[in-house]
C-alpha positions as CSV (number, residue, x, y, z in Angstrom):
1,M,-25.4,-10.6,14.6
2,K,-24.5,-13.3,12.1
3,L,-22.8,-12.8,8.8
4,E,-25.3,-13.8,6.1
5,S,-23.7,-13.2,2.7
6,Y,-20.8,-11.6,0.7
7,E,-20.0,-10.2,-2.7
8,T,-16.7,-9.6,-4.5
9,L,-16.5,-6.8,-7.1
10,H,-13.7,-5.9,-9.5
11,C,-13.0,-2.7,-11.5
12,D,-10.6,-2.0,-14.3
13,A,-7.8,0.3,-13.2
14,G,-5.8,0.5,-16.4
15,W,-2.6,-1.4,-15.8
16,R,-4.2,-3.3,-12.9
17,K,-7.6,-3.8,-11.3
18,F,-9.2,-2.7,-8.1
19,S,-10.9,-5.4,-6.1
20,F,-13.4,-5.1,-3.3
21,L,-15.2,-7.4,-0.7
22,R,-18.6,-6.6,0.7
23,L,-20.0,-8.5,3.7
24,V,-23.6,-8.4,4.7
25,A,-25.0,-9.2,8.1
26,E,-28.4,-10.7,8.8
27,N,-29.8,-7.3,9.7
28,G,-28.6,-5.7,6.5
29,T,-25.5,-3.9,7.9
30,T,-22.6,-4.1,5.4
31,G,-18.9,-3.9,5.6
32,I,-16.4,-3.3,2.8
33,S,-12.7,-3.6,2.1
34,E,-10.3,-3.3,-0.8
35,Y,-7.7,-5.9,-1.6
36,N,-5.3,-6.4,-4.5
37,E,-4.5,-9.5,-6.6
38,S,-2.8,-7.7,-9.5
39,Y,0.8,-8.0,-8.1
40,G,1.9,-11.4,-7.1
41,S,-1.5,-12.7,-5.8
42,P,-3.3,-14.2,-8.7
43,R,-6.7,-15.8,-7.8
44,L,-6.8,-14.2,-4.4
45,T,-10.5,-13.7,-4.9
46,Q,-11.1,-17.4,-5.0
47,L,-9.1,-17.9,-1.7
48,I,-11.1,-15.1,0.0
49,E,-14.3,-16.8,-1.1
50,A,-13.1,-20.2,0.1
51,L,-12.3,-18.8,3.6
52,L,-15.7,-17.0,3.7
53,D,-17.4,-20.3,3.3
54,W,-16.1,-21.0,6.8
55,V,-17.2,-17.6,8.1
56,V,-20.8,-17.2,6.9
57,G,-23.1,-17.8,9.8
58,H,-20.7,-16.7,12.5
59,N,-20.9,-13.6,14.6
60,A,-20.0,-10.7,12.3
61,L,-18.8,-8.6,15.2
62,A,-16.2,-11.1,16.5
63,H,-13.5,-10.1,14.0
64,E,-10.6,-11.2,16.2
65,R,-12.1,-14.7,16.8
66,I,-12.7,-15.1,13.1
67,S,-9.2,-13.9,12.2
68,Q,-7.6,-16.3,14.7
69,E,-9.7,-19.2,13.5
70,L,-8.8,-18.5,9.9
71,Y,-5.2,-18.2,10.8
72,A,-5.4,-21.6,12.6
73,R,-7.1,-23.2,9.6
74,T,-4.4,-21.9,7.3
75,R,-1.4,-22.2,9.6
76,Q,0.3,-24.9,7.6
77,A,0.6,-22.4,4.7
78,H,0.6,-19.2,6.8
79,G,1.4,-15.8,5.4
80,G,1.3,-14.8,1.7
81,M,-2.0,-15.1,0.0
82,A,-3.6,-16.8,3.0
83,Q,-2.9,-13.8,5.1
84,Q,-4.0,-11.4,2.4
85,A,-7.4,-13.3,2.2
86,I,-7.8,-13.2,6.0
87,A,-6.9,-9.4,6.0
88,A,-9.6,-8.7,3.4
89,I,-12.2,-10.4,5.6
90,E,-10.9,-8.7,8.8
91,N,-11.0,-5.3,7.2
92,A,-14.5,-5.7,6.0
93,L,-15.6,-7.0,9.4
94,L,-14.1,-3.9,11.1
95,D,-16.0,-1.7,8.8
96,L,-19.2,-3.6,9.4
97,K,-18.7,-3.4,13.2
98,A,-18.0,0.3,13.1
99,R,-21.1,0.9,11.0
100,S,-23.2,-1.2,13.4
101,F,-22.1,1.2,16.2
102,D,-22.3,4.3,13.9
103,V,-18.7,5.2,14.6
104,P,-15.6,5.6,12.4
105,V,-13.3,2.6,12.4
106,Y,-10.5,4.5,14.2
107,E,-12.8,4.6,17.3
108,L,-12.5,0.8,17.5
109,L,-8.7,1.2,17.4
110,G,-8.6,3.4,20.5
111,G,-9.6,6.7,18.9
112,A,-7.7,9.2,16.7
113,V,-4.6,10.9,17.9
114,R,-4.4,13.1,14.8
115,D,-6.9,14.3,12.2
116,R,-4.4,15.3,9.5
117,L,-2.0,12.9,7.9
118,Q,1.2,14.0,6.1
119,L,1.3,12.4,2.6
120,Y,4.0,11.6,0.1
121,W,3.2,11.4,-3.7
122,S,4.1,7.8,-4.5
123,H,5.3,6.4,-7.9
124,C,6.0,10.0,-8.9
125,G,6.6,9.9,-12.6
126,S,6.3,6.1,-12.8
127,Y,2.7,6.0,-14.2
128,R,3.5,8.9,-16.6
129,L,6.0,6.7,-18.5
130,G,5.0,5.3,-21.9
131,Q,3.6,1.9,-20.7
132,T,0.9,3.4,-18.5
133,V,0.5,7.1,-19.4
134,A,-2.2,6.2,-22.0
135,Y,-4.6,5.5,-19.1
136,L,-4.0,9.0,-17.6
137,D,-5.0,12.5,-18.5
138,K,-1.4,13.6,-17.7
139,P,1.7,14.7,-19.7
140,E,4.0,11.9,-20.6
141,V,7.5,11.7,-18.9
142,R,10.0,11.4,-21.7
143,S,13.1,13.1,-20.3
144,L,14.8,14.5,-17.2
145,D,13.3,17.9,-18.1
146,D,9.9,16.4,-17.6
147,L,10.9,15.3,-14.2
148,V,11.9,18.8,-13.3
149,D,8.4,19.9,-14.3
150,L,6.9,17.1,-12.3
151,G,8.9,18.0,-9.2
152,R,7.6,21.6,-9.5
153,E,4.1,20.2,-9.8
154,V,4.5,18.3,-6.6
155,A,5.7,21.4,-4.7
156,E,2.9,23.6,-6.2
157,L,0.2,21.2,-5.0
158,G,1.6,21.5,-1.4
159,F,3.1,18.0,-1.0
160,G,6.1,17.9,1.3
161,A,7.5,14.6,-0.1
162,L,7.6,12.4,-3.1
163,K,8.8,8.9,-3.8
164,T,10.2,7.7,-7.1
165,N,11.4,4.4,-8.6
166,I,14.3,3.7,-11.0
167,F,13.9,5.3,-14.4
168,L,16.0,4.9,-17.5
169,F,15.9,7.2,-20.5
170,D,18.3,5.4,-22.9
171,E,16.5,3.3,-25.5
172,R,13.0,4.4,-24.3
173,P,11.8,6.0,-21.1
174,R,10.9,3.1,-18.7
175,M,11.1,1.8,-15.2
176,H,14.0,-0.4,-14.3
177,Q,12.6,-3.5,-12.5
178,P,14.9,-6.5,-12.7
179,G,13.7,-7.7,-9.3
180,F,10.3,-8.4,-10.8
181,A,11.8,-10.1,-13.9
182,R,10.8,-7.1,-16.0
183,A,14.2,-5.8,-17.2
184,P,17.6,-7.0,-18.2
185,G,19.7,-7.9,-15.2
186,W,17.4,-10.6,-13.8
187,P,18.0,-13.1,-12.3
188,E,21.5,-11.9,-11.3
189,L,20.4,-8.5,-9.9
190,N,23.9,-7.1,-10.0
191,P,24.7,-3.4,-9.6
192,D,25.3,-1.4,-12.7
193,R,27.2,1.9,-12.7
194,K,25.1,3.2,-15.6
195,V,21.9,2.6,-13.7
196,T,23.4,4.3,-10.6
197,Q,24.4,7.4,-12.6
198,A,21.0,7.4,-14.2
199,L,19.5,7.4,-10.7
200,R,21.7,10.3,-9.7
201,D,20.6,12.3,-12.7
202,Q,16.9,11.4,-12.1
203,L,17.0,12.5,-8.4
204,G,18.8,15.7,-9.3
205,A,16.1,16.5,-11.8
206,F,13.4,16.0,-9.2
207,R,15.4,18.1,-6.7
208,E,15.7,20.9,-9.2
209,G,12.0,21.1,-9.8
210,A,10.7,20.4,-6.3
211,G,13.2,22.6,-4.5
212,A,15.3,22.1,-1.4
213,D,12.4,21.6,1.1
214,I,10.7,18.7,-0.5
215,E,11.7,15.3,0.9
216,I,12.6,12.8,-1.8
217,L,12.3,9.1,-1.2
218,L,13.8,6.4,-3.4
219,D,12.2,3.0,-3.8
220,L,14.7,0.3,-4.8
221,N,12.1,-2.5,-4.5
222,F,13.5,-6.0,-4.9
223,N,16.0,-4.9,-7.6
224,Y,19.2,-6.0,-5.9
225,R,20.9,-8.3,-3.5
226,T,22.9,-7.2,-0.5
227,E,25.9,-6.2,-2.6
228,G,23.9,-4.2,-5.1
229,Y,22.0,-2.4,-2.4
230,L,25.2,-1.5,-0.7
231,S,26.7,-0.3,-3.9
232,V,23.8,1.9,-4.9
233,T,23.0,3.4,-1.5
234,R,26.6,4.3,-0.8
235,A,26.9,5.9,-4.2
236,L,23.9,8.1,-3.6
237,D,24.3,8.7,0.1
238,D,25.4,12.3,-0.3
239,L,22.1,13.4,-1.8
240,G,20.2,13.8,1.5
241,L,17.3,11.6,0.6
242,G,14.5,11.0,3.1
243,W,14.9,7.3,2.9
244,Y,15.9,4.3,0.7
245,E,13.1,1.9,0.5
246,I,14.5,-1.7,0.2
247,D,12.6,-5.0,-0.1
248,I,14.7,-7.9,1.3
249,Y,13.7,-10.9,3.4
250,D,16.9,-11.2,5.5
251,P,16.9,-9.0,8.6
252,D,20.6,-9.3,9.1
253,A,21.4,-8.2,5.5
254,L,19.1,-5.2,5.9
255,S,20.7,-4.3,9.2
256,L,24.1,-4.4,7.5
257,I,22.9,-2.0,4.8
258,R,21.4,0.3,7.4
259,R,24.6,0.5,9.3
260,S,26.6,1.2,6.1
261,V,24.8,4.4,5.1
262,R,23.7,7.7,6.6
263,T,20.4,7.8,4.7
264,P,17.4,6.2,6.7
265,I,16.1,2.8,5.6
266,A,12.4,2.0,5.1
267,S,11.4,-1.6,4.6
268,C,9.1,-4.5,5.5
269,E,6.0,-3.7,3.2
270,S,6.0,-7.4,2.1
271,L,6.0,-9.0,5.5
272,F,3.1,-10.5,7.3
273,G,2.1,-10.5,11.0
274,L,4.0,-10.1,14.3
275,R,6.1,-13.2,13.6
276,G,7.3,-11.8,10.3
277,Y,8.2,-8.3,11.6
278,R,9.7,-9.3,15.0
279,P,13.2,-10.4,13.7
280,F,13.5,-7.2,11.7
281,F,12.8,-5.1,14.9
282,E,15.1,-7.2,17.0
283,R,18.0,-6.7,14.6
284,Q,17.3,-3.0,14.2
285,S,17.0,-3.5,10.5
286,M,15.1,-0.4,9.5
287,D,14.4,3.2,10.5
288,V,10.8,3.2,9.2
289,S,8.7,0.0,9.2
290,I,6.2,-0.1,6.3
291,I,2.9,-2.0,7.0
292,D,0.4,-3.0,4.3
293,V,-3.1,-2.7,5.8
294,P,-4.9,-4.6,3.0
295,W,-2.4,-7.4,3.4
296,N,-2.2,-7.7,7.1
297,G,-5.6,-6.4,8.2
298,I,-6.1,-3.2,10.2
299,W,-6.4,-5.0,13.6
300,Q,-3.3,-7.0,13.0
301,S,-1.5,-3.9,11.6
302,L,-2.3,-2.2,14.9
303,K,-0.5,-5.0,16.8
304,I,2.5,-4.7,14.5
305,A,2.6,-0.9,15.0
306,A,2.6,-1.5,18.8
307,L,5.5,-3.9,18.4
308,A,7.3,-1.3,16.4
309,E,6.8,1.3,19.0
310,S,8.3,-0.9,21.6
311,F,11.5,-0.8,19.5
312,E,11.2,3.0,19.0
313,V,10.4,2.6,15.3
314,N,7.9,4.7,13.4
315,V,5.7,3.1,10.8
316,A,4.2,4.1,7.4
317,P,1.5,2.4,5.4
318,H,2.0,0.7,2.1
319,N,-0.8,2.3,0.1
320,F,-0.6,2.3,-3.7
321,Y,-4.1,1.0,-4.3
322,G,-7.5,2.7,-4.7
323,H,-9.3,5.3,-2.6
324,L,-10.9,2.8,-0.3
325,S,-7.5,1.5,0.6
326,T,-6.4,5.0,1.3
327,L,-9.3,5.5,3.7
328,M,-8.5,2.2,5.4
329,S,-4.9,3.2,5.8
330,A,-5.9,6.6,7.1
331,H,-7.9,5.1,10.0
332,F,-4.8,3.1,10.9
333,C,-2.4,6.1,10.7
334,A,-4.8,8.2,12.8
335,A,-4.9,5.7,15.6
336,I,-1.2,4.9,16.1
337,P,1.2,7.2,18.0
338,N,4.3,6.2,15.9
339,F,3.1,7.5,12.5
340,R,5.8,8.7,10.1
341,I,4.1,9.6,6.7
342,M,1.5,8.1,4.4
343,E,1.8,6.9,0.9
344,I,-0.7,7.8,-1.8
345,D,-0.9,7.5,-5.6
346,I,-1.9,10.8,-7.2
347,D,-1.7,9.7,-10.8
348,D,-4.4,7.1,-11.7
349,V,-7.2,6.3,-14.0
350,P,-9.8,9.1,-14.4
351,W,-12.7,7.0,-13.0
352,K,-10.9,6.3,-9.8
353,D,-13.0,9.0,-8.0
354,D,-16.3,7.6,-9.2
355,I,-16.0,4.2,-7.6
356,V,-16.4,5.4,-4.0
357,T,-19.0,7.7,-2.6
358,Q,-16.5,9.9,-0.7
359,T,-13.0,10.5,-2.1
360,P,-10.1,11.2,0.3
361,R,-9.9,14.9,1.2
362,I,-6.4,16.4,0.6
363,E,-5.3,19.9,1.6
364,N,-1.8,21.1,1.1
365,G,-0.3,17.6,1.0
366,Q,-2.2,16.4,4.0
367,L,-5.1,13.9,4.1
368,L,-8.0,15.0,6.3
369,L,-9.3,12.2,8.4
370,P,-12.8,11.0,7.4
371,D,-15.5,11.3,10.2
372,G,-18.3,9.2,8.9
373,P,-19.2,5.7,10.2
374,G,-16.9,2.8,9.1
375,W,-14.3,3.9,6.6
376,G,-16.3,7.0,5.8
377,A,-17.3,6.0,2.3
378,D,-19.1,3.3,0.4
379,L,-18.7,1.6,-3.0
380,N,-20.5,2.9,-6.1
381,D,-21.5,-0.4,-7.7
382,Q,-22.7,1.3,-10.8
383,A,-19.4,3.0,-11.5
384,I,-17.5,-0.2,-10.7
385,R,-19.6,-2.2,-13.2
386,A,-19.2,0.6,-15.8
387,H,-15.5,-0.3,-15.9
388,P,-15.3,-4.2,-15.7
389,P,-11.9,-5.8,-15.8
390,R,-11.3,-8.2,-18.7
391,E,-10.8,-11.3,-16.6
392,A,-13.1,-11.0,-13.6
393,E,-16.8,-10.6,-12.9
394,P,-18.6,-9.8,-9.7
395,R,-19.8,-12.9,-7.8
396,Q,-22.5,-13.2,-5.2
397,Y,-23.0,-15.9,-2.6
398,E,-25.7,-16.4,0.0
399,R,-26.5,-19.3,2.2
400,G,-29.7,-19.7,4.2
401,M,-29.3,-19.9,7.9
402,G,-30.7,-23.1,9.5
């Protein structure tokens, strides 16, 4: 069954956009995936389309052969956006293959070992700050008292865990993100006692509202260097957090941080492939390995999870995208034995539910595994086109087969 055509679609998502790839085989079977070019991957769509020009006309069911060939063709610039483009294609091919066999994707991964996935509420409070709350039908977070109320909301909805970023409430309520050149402190990325104290107050407010049983995770992103991470994690180490999430590219530095604190370390969401993850496992750099399925591809993510299991490390998906990505990550989490917990964004634009035919089902803070063919949902093209992003338009391509 040859791949005949493809289409890319984009949807406004407030402070970002949702992007999708649809593949079409010669018999009409389709496969879809979600990818993201809003954070550090500009023009990813053009790269995906360039790679697909090599793929159209090939056997649509041979996803591993296609992935390996695309890797070989891009090996002189491997990883990064090249891998993200390959992953978008791989994920859509897996969906197409599962639909052609009328089975869920997780059946192609060895079958599900669980049908409920524990979730954590990600970016808790982040999108309710002033710069993004206008897109939401939610109360704005202006103070620590609002965080107490939000923590209580998380508990009342049945979630067992939440993850937050660094907030400051001095001049105006905002996220502190020097690691992304979005705040004072860049490019030095030095620790600041005022920021550390603000974090302590923030985490205390969440704890007051959420109660003693809710696991609180802290995402420190790329906001420090080794010294800064050590300073902040040591200062907060008595709070009993579920994990510190740290983005750093040196496995030895991360291993040093892990050995220096009692709180578990989660990391690696920005890595690609077995070669990228292996040195972090070999140096015992993290307690929980985070894998981005839209970036790595679900088949490659399965390999990384297997490598993690050989080092007795649990994994968690990086999943702060749209509903299709959530379903993709759910199939991955269902099929691996060493699953820790799954990320999900609860606060988002109101039309997020409209752009897929089946939204993720959540009960008491757990995601119920979809049981339909493929990912268990399709795209609603009409809803996507009703919310076009400012800078992107859907593009179609088809080539006759000779």
